[in-house]
C-alpha positions, 0 to 999 in steps of 0.5 A: 516471523515467517510471512507466506504468500498463498495462492495464484488468483487471489492470494492471501498472507499466511504469518506466523508468530513465534511466542511474544511476535506480533503482526499489524494489519488493516481492520477488517483483513483477518481471514482466520487466526488460530487459538492464542492470538490476541487481537488489539484494536487501536487508533491510527493517529488522532485529531478531526483532521486526520479523520478527515484524511483517512475518510478521502484517502480510503485509509482505516482509522484503526490498526489492528495488532495481531499478538501471540500470548501463547509459548507455541508457534500460531497462525494468521491469515490475512487477505487482500482484495485481490493479491499481495506485494511484499516491500521492505522499507528501511526507514524510507517514505512510500507514497501509495494508491489510495487503500493499498494497506494491507499489514506489516510486520511491524508498526509503520506509520500509514498517513494521508499525503496531499499530493498536486502531483497525484491530482494533475496526474489522475492519482487523486489529490490525497494519497496514503503515505508510509514510513517506518522500518518493516516489510509492508504488504499492499494490495495488487491486481495480478503479478506486480510490476517492480522498475528501479529508477536510476537518476535520470530515467524517466517512464510514464505511467497509467496512474491506475496502475501505480501501486506505490512509489518508494524514495520518489518525492514531489518533485519527481512526479509530473503530469504529462496531459495528451491528447494522444494519451486520451486517443490511446485510451490511457486517458487525458493524462499520464504520470511522468515518474523520474529516479532515482526510486522505486515503482511498483505497478499493478497489471490490472487497474485500481477502478476509482470507488463508487461512493 
């Protein structure tokens, strides 16, 4: 499978599927697909709690499988709201800003995470949690910033710029309440993140969605 990012201002993902290969995407993210690519929509989890959690975290209840049923390579184009950040997971857990999942070259478990640290740090009570082994494609507003934190290293982040945290657990996230933050235009609280782990940041803010 060949996945190529295309574009400067607003990127999209061009996926070339070899015969028999498949790709998984957020419902509604397909720009176009070539003849011979089959679409299969499946429910992403089950139960009333799953439905409520998905609604509140900005996560889709469904996931789209795109499958090349021909004997020649076929292309699919996947769009995002802004730009696209590829992140490789090898069984790790990734905590994401609500609604940033675009797609992945293997099926991953996209679920809702209840986070007290996320609530007090400004990201929100319900975040997305992604687990699996795959290259996962996420939304980003602009060229993303990647920070690899070593053990004990700490940064403070405006929560509206956080795309994802990889191998960072609840105990490594802490809110930093400060009147100085508010006067400086960053909001009353910023998120303090301590390593080890990887932080992915968007240069542009993810503004809260209006219901």
